[in-house]
C-alpha positions as CSV (number, residue, x, y, z in Angstrom):
1,M,-17.0,-10.2,-58.2
2,T,-20.1,-12.7,-58.1
3,G,-20.9,-15.0,-61.2
4,R,-24.6,-13.5,-61.7
5,L,-22.7,-10.0,-62.0
6,C,-20.4,-11.3,-64.8
7,F,-23.4,-12.4,-66.8
8,V,-25.0,-9.5,-66.3
9,L,-22.3,-6.8,-66.8
10,F,-21.9,-8.5,-70.2
11,V,-25.2,-8.4,-71.3
12,L,-25.3,-4.8,-70.5
13,L,-22.0,-4.0,-72.4
14,A,-23.9,-5.7,-75.4
15,C,-26.9,-3.3,-74.9
16,S,-24.8,-0.4,-74.8
17,G,-24.5,0.2,-78.4
18,V,-25.8,2.8,-80.8
19,A,-28.4,2.7,-83.2
20,V,-28.0,5.8,-85.4
21,A,-29.4,6.1,-88.9
22,A,-26.5,5.3,-91.5
23,A,-25.0,8.0,-93.5
24,S,-23.3,8.0,-97.0
25,P,-20.7,5.7,-97.5
26,G,-17.3,6.6,-96.3
27,D,-19.1,9.0,-93.9
28,I,-17.2,9.3,-90.5
29,D,-20.7,8.8,-89.0
30,T,-21.4,5.8,-90.7
31,R,-18.0,4.3,-90.2
32,M,-18.3,5.0,-86.2
33,T,-21.7,3.2,-86.6
34,Q,-20.4,0.2,-88.0
35,A,-17.6,0.3,-85.6
36,E,-20.1,0.2,-82.8
37,K,-22.0,-2.5,-84.2
38,L,-19.3,-4.5,-83.8
39,R,-18.0,-4.2,-80.5
40,L,-18.9,-7.5,-79.2
41,K,-20.1,-9.5,-82.4
42,D,-16.5,-8.9,-83.6
43,H,-14.7,-7.4,-81.2
44,A,-11.1,-7.2,-83.2
45,R,-12.4,-5.8,-86.4
46,F,-14.1,-3.5,-84.0
47,V,-10.6,-2.6,-82.5
48,T,-9.2,-2.0,-86.1
49,L,-12.1,0.6,-87.4
50,L,-11.3,2.5,-83.9
51,E,-7.8,2.9,-84.9
52,Q,-8.9,3.9,-88.0
53,L,-11.3,6.5,-86.9
54,H,-8.5,7.9,-84.8
55,H,-6.5,9.0,-88.0
56,D,-9.8,10.8,-89.0
57,L,-9.7,13.1,-85.6
58,P,-8.5,16.1,-87.2
59,H,-11.7,16.0,-89.9
60,M,-13.9,15.5,-86.9
61,D,-16.5,17.9,-85.3
62,A,-17.1,18.1,-81.4
63,N,-19.8,15.7,-81.5
64,Q,-18.2,13.2,-83.3
65,T,-14.8,13.8,-81.1
66,W,-16.8,13.1,-78.0
67,R,-18.8,10.0,-79.7
68,L,-15.3,8.7,-80.5
69,R,-13.9,9.4,-76.8
70,Y,-17.0,7.6,-75.7
71,N,-16.0,4.4,-77.9
72,D,-12.3,4.8,-76.2
73,A,-13.9,4.5,-72.8
74,W,-15.9,1.6,-73.6
75,E,-12.9,-0.3,-74.9
76,S,-10.6,0.7,-72.0
77,M,-13.6,-0.5,-69.9
78,F,-13.9,-3.8,-71.6
79,E,-10.0,-4.4,-71.1
80,G,-10.5,-3.9,-67.3
81,H,-8.6,-0.4,-67.0
82,Y,-11.5,0.8,-64.8
83,P,-10.0,4.0,-63.4
84,A,-9.0,5.3,-66.8
85,S,-12.4,4.2,-68.4
86,E,-14.0,6.4,-65.3
87,A,-12.2,9.3,-65.7
88,D,-13.6,9.3,-69.4
89,F,-16.9,8.6,-68.7
90,R,-16.9,11.7,-66.3
91,K,-15.6,14.3,-68.5
92,I,-18.2,13.1,-71.0
93,I,-21.0,13.8,-68.7
94,A,-19.3,16.9,-67.7
95,H,-18.2,18.7,-71.1
96,S,-19.8,17.0,-74.1
97,G,-23.4,18.7,-74.1
98,D,-24.8,15.6,-75.5
99,A,-27.6,14.3,-74.1
100,A,-27.7,10.7,-75.4
101,L,-23.9,10.4,-74.6
102,I,-24.4,11.7,-71.0
103,A,-27.0,9.0,-70.6
104,K,-25.2,5.8,-71.9
105,S,-21.9,7.2,-70.0
106,T,-23.9,7.6,-66.8
107,A,-25.4,4.0,-67.4
108,L,-21.7,2.5,-68.2
109,L,-20.0,4.5,-65.3
110,M,-22.5,2.9,-62.8
111,D,-21.0,-0.4,-63.7
112,N,-17.4,0.6,-63.8
113,L,-17.8,1.9,-60.2
114,A,-19.5,-1.7,-59.5
115,L,-16.7,-3.3,-60.9
116,Q,-14.1,-1.6,-58.5
117,A,-16.4,-2.4,-55.8
118,R,-17.3,1.2,-55.1
119,Y,-20.9,0.5,-54.4
120,A,-21.9,3.6,-52.8
121,D,-20.5,5.8,-55.6
122,A,-22.3,3.4,-58.1
123,Y,-25.6,3.7,-56.4
124,V,-25.3,7.6,-55.9
125,E,-24.8,7.3,-60.0
126,A,-28.2,5.2,-60.3
127,N,-29.8,8.0,-58.2
128,R,-28.5,10.5,-60.6
129,A,-29.5,8.1,-63.6
130,T,-33.2,7.5,-62.1
131,D,-33.6,11.8,-61.9
132,M,-32.2,11.7,-65.4
133,L,-34.5,9.0,-67.0
134,P,-37.5,11.2,-67.5
135,R,-35.9,13.9,-69.6
136,V,-34.0,11.2,-71.7
137,T,-35.6,11.0,-75.3
138,D,-33.2,9.2,-77.3
139,P,-34.6,5.4,-77.7
140,Q,-31.0,3.6,-77.6
141,A,-29.8,5.9,-74.4
142,R,-33.0,5.2,-72.7
143,F,-33.1,1.7,-73.2
144,T,-29.1,1.6,-72.1
145,L,-30.1,3.7,-68.9
146,L,-32.9,1.3,-68.0
147,S,-31.3,-1.9,-68.4
148,H,-28.1,-0.6,-66.4
149,L,-30.4,0.7,-63.5
150,S,-32.2,-2.6,-63.5
151,Q,-29.0,-4.5,-62.9
152,T,-27.5,-1.9,-60.4
153,L,-30.8,-2.3,-58.4
154,N,-30.3,-6.2,-58.8
155,F,-27.1,-6.3,-57.7
156,A,-28.2,-4.2,-54.6
157,G,-30.7,-6.4,-53.6
158,Q,-33.5,-4.3,-54.7
159,Q,-35.2,-6.8,-56.9
160,D,-38.6,-5.2,-57.1
161,L,-37.1,-1.7,-58.2
162,A,-34.9,-4.2,-60.9
163,L,-38.2,-5.9,-62.1
164,K,-40.1,-2.4,-62.7
165,Y,-36.9,-1.2,-64.8
166,A,-36.8,-4.7,-66.6
167,E,-40.3,-4.6,-67.5
168,M,-40.1,-0.8,-68.8
169,M,-37.2,-2.1,-71.0
170,V,-39.6,-4.4,-72.9
171,P,-42.0,-1.6,-74.6
172,A,-38.6,0.6,-74.6
173,T,-36.8,-1.6,-77.1
174,P,-35.3,0.4,-79.9
175,P,-36.7,-0.1,-83.5
176,G,-34.6,-3.3,-85.4
177,E,-33.4,-4.3,-81.6
178,S,-33.8,-7.8,-80.2
179,P,-36.0,-7.9,-77.2
180,C,-33.7,-10.7,-75.7
181,P,-31.6,-8.6,-73.2
182,A,-34.7,-6.8,-71.9
183,L,-36.4,-10.4,-71.5
184,Y,-33.4,-11.5,-69.9
185,M,-33.0,-8.5,-67.5
186,K,-36.5,-9.5,-66.6
187,T,-35.9,-13.0,-65.8
188,A,-32.5,-11.9,-63.7
189,A,-35.0,-9.7,-61.6
190,L,-37.4,-12.4,-61.0
191,E,-34.6,-15.2,-59.9
192,G,-33.6,-12.6,-57.3
193,L,-37.2,-12.4,-56.1
194,K,-37.1,-16.0,-55.9
195,R,-40.4,-16.4,-58.5
196,L,-38.8,-18.4,-61.1
197,T,-39.1,-22.0,-61.5
198,S,-38.1,-24.3,-64.7
199,T,-41.4,-23.9,-65.9
200,S,-41.5,-19.9,-65.5
201,P,-42.8,-18.9,-68.9
202,E,-40.6,-15.5,-68.8
203,L,-37.7,-17.9,-68.8
204,A,-38.9,-20.0,-71.8
205,E,-39.7,-16.6,-73.6
206,A,-36.4,-15.2,-72.6
207,I,-34.2,-18.5,-74.0
208,A,-36.7,-18.7,-77.1
209,S,-35.9,-14.9,-77.6
210,C,-32.2,-15.2,-77.7
211,T,-32.0,-18.2,-79.7
212,A,-34.2,-17.1,-82.4
213,N,-32.4,-13.7,-82.7
214,G,-29.2,-15.3,-82.7
215,E,-27.6,-13.7,-79.4
216,P,-26.1,-16.8,-78.1
217,V,-24.1,-15.2,-75.2
218,I,-27.3,-14.0,-73.5
219,G,-29.4,-17.2,-74.7
220,N,-26.8,-19.3,-72.9
221,A,-26.8,-17.0,-69.4
222,A,-30.8,-17.7,-69.5
223,S,-30.4,-21.3,-70.5
224,L,-28.2,-21.8,-67.3
225,I,-30.5,-20.0,-65.1
226,L,-32.9,-22.7,-66.2
227,V,-29.9,-25.2,-65.2
228,D,-30.0,-23.6,-61.5
229,M,-33.6,-24.2,-61.2
230,Y,-33.3,-27.9,-62.4
231,I,-30.3,-28.3,-60.0
232,A,-32.4,-26.6,-57.2
233,E,-35.6,-29.0,-58.4
234,R,-33.2,-32.0,-57.9
235,A,-34.0,-32.6,-61.7
236,P,-30.4,-33.6,-63.0
237,T,-31.3,-35.6,-65.9
238,K,-33.3,-32.5,-67.5
239,A,-30.2,-30.1,-66.1
240,M,-27.8,-32.4,-68.1
241,A,-29.9,-32.2,-71.3
242,V,-29.8,-28.5,-71.0
243,L,-25.9,-28.4,-70.8
244,D,-25.3,-30.8,-73.5
245,R,-27.4,-28.8,-75.6
246,I,-25.5,-25.5,-75.2
247,E,-22.2,-26.5,-74.6
248,P,-21.1,-26.5,-78.0
249,S,-22.3,-22.7,-77.9
250,I,-20.5,-21.9,-74.7
251,R,-17.1,-23.4,-75.9
252,A,-17.4,-21.3,-79.1
253,S,-17.8,-18.2,-77.4
254,G,-15.0,-18.8,-75.0
255,Y,-16.8,-16.8,-72.4
256,F,-15.3,-17.5,-69.1
257,P,-18.3,-16.9,-66.8
258,A,-20.0,-19.1,-69.1
259,L,-17.6,-22.0,-69.1
260,V,-17.2,-22.1,-65.2
261,A,-20.9,-21.9,-64.4
262,M,-21.3,-24.7,-66.9
263,T,-18.5,-26.9,-65.6
264,K,-19.8,-26.6,-61.7
265,H,-23.4,-27.2,-62.9
266,R,-22.2,-30.4,-64.4
267,G,-20.6,-31.8,-60.9
268,Q,-23.7,-30.6,-59.3
269,A,-25.8,-32.7,-61.5
270,Y,-23.4,-35.7,-61.5
271,Q,-23.5,-35.6,-57.4
272,Q,-27.6,-35.6,-57.7
273,M,-27.3,-38.6,-60.0
274,G,-25.1,-40.3,-57.6
275,N,-22.2,-40.5,-59.8
276,L,-19.3,-39.6,-57.3
277,A,-16.5,-39.9,-59.5
278,E,-17.7,-37.6,-62.6
279,A,-18.9,-35.1,-59.9
280,R,-15.2,-34.9,-58.3
281,S,-13.8,-34.3,-61.6
282,W,-16.0,-31.5,-62.9
283,A,-15.9,-29.7,-59.5
284,L,-12.2,-30.1,-59.2
285,Q,-12.2,-28.5,-63.1
286,A,-14.2,-25.8,-62.1
287,V,-11.9,-24.6,-59.1
288,T,-8.8,-24.9,-61.2
289,M,-10.4,-22.8,-63.6
290,S,-10.9,-20.0,-61.3
291,H,-7.9,-17.5,-60.2
292,P,-6.4,-17.0,-56.9
293,G,-8.4,-15.1,-54.3
294,D,-11.5,-15.2,-56.5
295,F,-15.0,-15.8,-54.3
296,N,-18.2,-16.2,-56.3
297,E,-21.1,-18.4,-56.5
298,W,-19.5,-20.9,-58.7
299,L,-16.5,-21.8,-56.3
300,R,-18.6,-21.9,-53.6
301,D,-20.9,-24.2,-55.3
302,A,-17.9,-26.4,-56.8
303,Y,-16.3,-26.5,-52.9
304,Q,-19.7,-27.9,-51.8
305,V,-19.7,-30.6,-54.0
306,L,-16.6,-31.7,-53.4
307,Y,-17.1,-31.5,-49.8
308,E,-20.2,-33.6,-49.9
309,V,-18.5,-36.2,-52.4
310,E,-15.3,-36.9,-50.0
311,K,-17.8,-37.3,-47.2
312,A,-19.9,-39.7,-48.9
313,S,-17.2,-41.5,-50.0
314,G,-15.8,-41.5,-46.1
315,N,-12.5,-39.5,-46.9
316,A,-13.0,-37.2,-43.6
317,A,-9.8,-35.3,-44.1
318,A,-10.5,-34.2,-47.7
319,A,-14.3,-33.3,-46.7
320,L,-12.9,-31.4,-43.9
321,R,-10.3,-29.3,-46.4
322,Y,-13.2,-28.8,-48.8
323,H,-16.1,-27.9,-46.4
324,E,-13.1,-24.9,-45.0
325,Q,-12.9,-23.8,-48.7
326,Y,-16.6,-23.8,-48.7
327,V,-17.1,-21.6,-45.6
328,R,-14.4,-19.5,-46.9
329,Q,-16.1,-18.6,-50.3
330,E,-19.8,-18.6,-48.5
331,H,-18.2,-16.2,-45.7
332,S,-16.8,-13.6,-48.8
333,F,-19.9,-13.8,-50.7
334,R,-22.1,-12.9,-47.6
335,H,-19.5,-10.2,-46.9
336,D,-20.0,-8.5,-50.4
337,V,-23.4,-9.1,-50.5
338,N,-23.7,-7.1,-47.2
339,A,-21.3,-4.7,-48.2
340,R,-23.8,-3.8,-51.5
341,A,-26.9,-3.5,-49.3
342,M,-25.6,-1.1,-46.9
343,A,-23.7,1.0,-49.8
344,Y,-27.1,1.1,-51.3
345,Q,-28.5,2.2,-48.0
346,A,-25.7,4.6,-47.3
347,A,-26.0,6.2,-51.2
348,R,-29.7,6.6,-50.7
349,Q,-29.1,8.6,-47.0
350,R,-26.3,10.6,-48.8
351,V,-28.9,11.6,-51.8
352,L,-31.5,12.3,-48.9
353,A,-29.1,14.6,-47.1
354,Q,-28.2,16.4,-50.3
355,R,-32.3,17.0,-51.1
356,M,-32.8,18.1,-47.7
357,Q,-30.0,20.4,-47.5
358,A,-31.2,22.2,-50.9
359,V,-34.7,21.9,-49.3
360,Q,-33.2,23.6,-46.4
361,L,-31.7,26.6,-48.4
362,I,-34.6,27.3,-50.3
363,E,-36.9,27.6,-46.7
364,E,-34.2,29.8,-45.6
365,N,-34.2,31.7,-48.6
366,D,-38.1,32.1,-48.4
367,I,-37.8,33.1,-44.5
368,L,-35.2,36.0,-45.3
369,R,-37.5,37.1,-48.1
370,L,-40.3,37.1,-45.5
371,Q,-38.3,39.2,-42.9
372,G,-37.8,41.8,-45.9
373,E,-41.4,41.9,-46.3
374,L,-42.1,42.3,-42.8
375,D,-40.1,45.5,-42.6
376,E,-41.9,47.0,-45.0
377,K,-45.6,46.1,-43.4
378,A,-47.2,48.5,-41.4
379,L,-46.6,48.1,-37.8
380,E,-50.0,46.5,-36.8
381,M,-49.3,43.6,-39.0
382,S,-45.9,42.9,-37.5
383,R,-47.1,40.9,-34.8
384,L,-48.9,38.3,-37.0
385,H,-46.1,37.9,-39.3
386,I,-43.8,37.0,-36.6
387,A,-45.9,34.7,-35.2
388,L,-46.2,33.0,-38.7
389,M,-42.3,32.9,-38.7
390,V,-42.4,31.2,-35.5
391,I,-44.5,28.7,-36.3
392,A,-42.2,28.1,-39.5
393,L,-39.4,27.6,-37.4
394,L,-40.5,25.3,-35.3
395,A,-42.2,23.3,-37.9
396,L,-38.5,22.9,-39.4
397,G,-37.2,22.5,-36.2
398,L,-39.5,19.2,-35.7
399,W,-38.9,18.3,-39.1
400,M,-35.0,18.5,-38.4
401,V,-35.2,16.3,-35.1
402,R,-37.7,13.8,-37.0
403,L,-34.8,13.4,-39.8
404,R,-32.1,13.2,-37.1
405,R,-34.0,10.3,-34.9
406,S,-34.5,8.6,-38.1
407,Q,-30.5,8.7,-39.2
408,L,-29.9,7.6,-35.8
409,R,-32.4,4.8,-36.1
410,F,-31.1,3.6,-39.1
411,K,-27.5,3.8,-38.2
412,R,-28.3,1.4,-35.0
413,L,-30.1,-1.1,-37.3
414,S,-27.3,-1.0,-39.9
415,A,-24.9,-2.1,-36.9
416,H,-26.7,-5.0,-35.7
417,D,-27.4,-8.6,-37.3
418,G,-31.4,-9.0,-38.0
419,L,-31.5,-12.3,-36.8
420,T,-29.3,-12.8,-33.6
421,G,-29.2,-8.9,-32.5
422,I,-25.4,-8.8,-32.0
423,F,-22.7,-6.8,-34.0
424,I,-22.7,-7.5,-37.8
425,Q,-19.2,-8.2,-39.4
426,Q,-18.3,-4.9,-40.4
427,H,-19.0,-3.0,-37.3
428,F,-17.6,-5.7,-35.0
429,I,-14.2,-5.1,-36.7
430,G,-14.2,-1.4,-36.6
431,E,-15.3,-1.8,-33.0
432,M,-12.6,-4.3,-32.4
433,E,-9.9,-1.9,-33.8
434,R,-11.1,1.1,-31.8
435,M,-11.1,-1.0,-28.5
436,L,-7.5,-2.6,-29.3
437,G,-6.2,0.7,-29.8
438,K,-7.6,2.0,-26.6
439,L,-5.7,-1.0,-24.8
440,K,-2.5,-0.7,-27.0
441,R,-2.0,2.9,-25.5
442,R,-2.8,1.2,-21.9
443,Q,-0.6,-1.6,-22.7
444,A,-3.6,-3.8,-21.4
445,T,-4.1,-7.3,-22.5
446,A,-6.9,-8.8,-24.6
447,C,-8.0,-11.9,-26.2
448,Y,-9.7,-12.6,-29.6
449,V,-12.4,-15.4,-30.0
450,T,-13.7,-17.1,-32.8
451,L,-16.7,-19.6,-32.2
452,D,-17.7,-22.0,-35.3
453,L,-20.8,-24.2,-34.3
454,D,-19.9,-27.6,-35.7
455,H,-22.0,-29.3,-38.4
456,F,-24.3,-26.6,-38.4
457,K,-25.3,-27.7,-41.9
458,V,-26.3,-31.0,-40.6
459,V,-28.9,-28.8,-38.3
460,N,-30.0,-26.7,-41.3
461,D,-30.6,-30.1,-43.6
462,T,-32.4,-32.3,-40.7
463,Y,-34.8,-29.8,-39.1
464,G,-35.0,-27.1,-42.0
465,H,-33.8,-23.1,-41.8
466,T,-36.4,-22.1,-39.4
467,V,-34.7,-24.6,-36.6
468,G,-31.6,-23.3,-37.7
469,D,-32.1,-19.8,-37.0
470,A,-33.7,-20.6,-33.8
471,A,-30.5,-22.6,-33.1
472,L,-28.5,-19.7,-34.0
473,K,-30.3,-17.4,-31.7
474,H,-30.2,-19.9,-29.0
475,A,-26.4,-20.3,-29.3
476,V,-25.8,-16.4,-29.0
477,E,-28.0,-16.3,-25.9
478,V,-25.9,-18.9,-24.1
479,C,-22.6,-17.4,-25.1
480,K,-24.0,-14.0,-23.7
481,A,-24.6,-15.1,-20.6
482,Q,-20.9,-15.9,-20.2
483,L,-19.5,-12.8,-21.5
484,R,-19.4,-9.3,-19.7
485,P,-20.8,-6.0,-20.6
486,V,-17.6,-4.6,-21.9
487,D,-17.1,-7.2,-24.3
488,L,-17.6,-7.2,-28.0
489,F,-19.9,-10.0,-29.6
490,G,-20.5,-9.9,-33.6
491,R,-21.6,-12.2,-35.9
492,L,-18.9,-12.7,-38.7
493,G,-21.2,-14.7,-41.1
494,G,-23.3,-18.1,-41.2
495,E,-22.6,-19.9,-37.9
496,E,-19.1,-18.1,-37.2
497,F,-19.0,-15.6,-34.2
498,G,-16.2,-13.4,-32.9
499,M,-15.6,-11.6,-29.5
500,V,-13.0,-9.4,-27.8
501,L,-12.4,-10.0,-24.2
502,P,-10.8,-6.6,-23.1
503,A,-8.3,-6.9,-20.0
504,T,-8.3,-10.6,-20.3
505,S,-5.2,-12.7,-19.9
506,R,-4.6,-15.8,-22.0
507,E,-5.5,-18.1,-19.3
508,Q,-8.4,-16.1,-18.5
509,G,-9.5,-16.2,-22.3
510,R,-9.1,-20.0,-22.3
511,A,-11.3,-20.0,-19.4
512,V,-14.1,-18.0,-20.8
513,A,-13.9,-20.0,-24.1
514,E,-14.3,-23.2,-22.2
515,R,-17.2,-22.1,-20.3
516,M,-18.8,-20.9,-23.7
517,R,-18.0,-24.4,-25.2
518,S,-19.3,-26.0,-22.4
519,A,-22.5,-24.2,-22.2
520,V,-23.1,-24.5,-25.8
521,H,-23.0,-28.2,-25.7
522,G,-24.6,-28.4,-22.2
523,N,-27.9,-26.4,-23.3
524,P,-29.6,-28.3,-25.8
525,M,-32.3,-26.3,-27.5
526,S,-36.1,-27.9,-27.5
527,T,-37.9,-28.3,-30.5
528,E,-41.2,-29.7,-31.6
529,D,-39.2,-32.6,-32.8
530,G,-37.2,-33.1,-29.7
531,S,-34.2,-31.2,-28.2
532,V,-31.0,-30.3,-30.8
533,T,-27.6,-30.4,-29.1
534,L,-25.4,-28.0,-30.4
535,A,-21.6,-28.0,-30.3
536,A,-19.0,-25.4,-30.8
537,S,-15.1,-25.3,-31.7
538,I,-13.5,-22.1,-30.5
539,G,-10.0,-20.7,-31.4
540,V,-8.4,-17.8,-29.3
541,A,-5.5,-15.5,-29.9
542,C,-4.5,-13.0,-27.4
543,T,-2.3,-9.9,-27.5
544,D,0.3,-10.9,-24.9
545,T,1.9,-13.0,-27.9
546,I,0.4,-11.8,-31.1
547,G,-0.1,-8.0,-30.7
548,Y,-2.5,-5.6,-31.2
549,D,-3.0,-5.9,-35.0
550,V,-6.4,-7.1,-35.7
551,Q,-5.7,-9.1,-39.1
552,R,-2.9,-10.8,-37.2
553,L,-5.0,-11.5,-34.4
554,C,-7.9,-12.8,-36.9
555,R,-5.5,-14.8,-38.4
556,A,-4.2,-16.3,-35.3
557,A,-7.4,-17.2,-34.0
558,D,-8.5,-18.6,-37.2
559,T,-6.0,-21.1,-37.2
560,A,-6.8,-22.0,-33.6
561,L,-10.2,-22.8,-34.8
562,Y,-9.2,-24.9,-37.4
563,R,-7.1,-26.9,-35.2
564,A,-10.0,-27.4,-33.2
565,K,-11.9,-28.4,-35.8
566,G,-8.9,-30.8,-37.0
567,E,-8.4,-32.1,-33.6
568,G,-12.1,-33.3,-33.5
569,R,-14.3,-30.5,-33.0
570,N,-16.3,-29.4,-29.7
571,R,-12.9,-28.1,-28.1
572,V,-10.9,-24.8,-27.6
573,V,-7.5,-24.4,-28.9
574,V,-5.7,-21.3,-28.0
575,D,-3.2,-19.7,-30.5
576,G,0.4,-21.4,-29.5
577,D,-1.0,-24.4,-27.9
578,P,1.3,-27.5,-28.4
579,E,0.2,-29.9,-31.3
580,P,-1.2,-33.0,-29.9
581,D,1.0,-36.4,-29.9
582,D,0.4,-38.5,-33.0
583,G,-2.7,-40.9,-32.4
584,S,-4.2,-38.6,-29.6
585,P,-8.0,-37.7,-30.3
């Protein structure tokens, strides 16, 4: 899960309470409301009150029983039991009959599915929540639904829509509630739109509101966005001042995402200040705090700090290790971003297809009704009615053809990288699995090639990302010239590419890879500032030694690629090649 998602989900959990008018002392509704208000302010006491309410279950009416079940589902989700809480939320939505509970359960179900990385299902729920929103009259339920819609759409990369719902939250804030969560969601959407700076009034307003209303966790999240801005603007002294101010509050809350974000930010700030020892120390702390298998922006940034510190210190081996970790984090992060965006589009298509199916059924019913009327009409009117029916069917057929063309166009575009025009990672891996399955049945050999442009970050840093993008397209065109029409070619992320060469022996694969490496290095790209020479490290793995399993081939080729980088870059290493003698270049 990404770091920003952790922050926003925490904010939304804080917004998912209920503001119900208190009844007489000792009443079940009163004690349930008290429990709900304590969910995040004093979680241990909330759990105790929840246990006490379960003893009163025989005395509860149906609405109180469903309300208790909603709180149980909230607690189950808070503890990380996502499938169990998902089942409870779905039962509340299907059977409770309480509009407010249904709206809040739908909102939390969106987050539950996102936390399980079931992005397409989460976005289907978001579409259902959008349809539901105009009918929600309960102030707290409406506010909760708006906040979760803003977060879900922000997570899907739809920041314009996320900002729209965040702005709707501000006037929809229930009486007696703080505007802090709404202002924070607006700030988060603006950050995703790249419309935020350290001097933006929206950011200052969010921090001031959360501080004034005693909501330190959300206020710290907003302050950490401010630190992000200062780091991006290369104002490390200002970033340190903010971190010094909020550190006691972050440590008091013990909230892990804030702790690790603060730690890596200190590493970045110290690096910009030129204090390499402190930068290394804080970045290592951030790495140590993370769990095995994690991928997020914090780890990526921490490894980048370590790489640049070791590079500046002249420790080439350590710098290479950290750069490899940084690349892995960046690849995983980009893969997750792409998966979310594709899931959002897939969900939109699914909902659109369901709506079109409903429209088609209505139209078919209308046609049947029209046919019945035609049977009752006089013979002299039959030709006119038949003509109208033919026109209607032709229009429907034309509409279906246009819809099918749109779907095919979307499918084609979603399979290719927008910059280079070759396959994106997910489609490339799917095609690779299908090709290897066919080759295995024929007992034909194949080679998998992974290519990574050397020191590509230097190109971006020296010439800018516009030239960097042009360099990526140039490298792809050079490589295409060495491939056959039957070969697969895909972008794995960043400056790393993958190729599958069917019906290719180990030595043929080595020869193709060597031609590609030579072509990339021997064809500099011309720019206004002069020519840019690229180099590539290439790893090759073949089915004759590895087999046809995709993951094993990828791992073997990646291992060969890292050997190529470790042995000096701008070279080809085939899996199984002997290690070079000590002292060799």
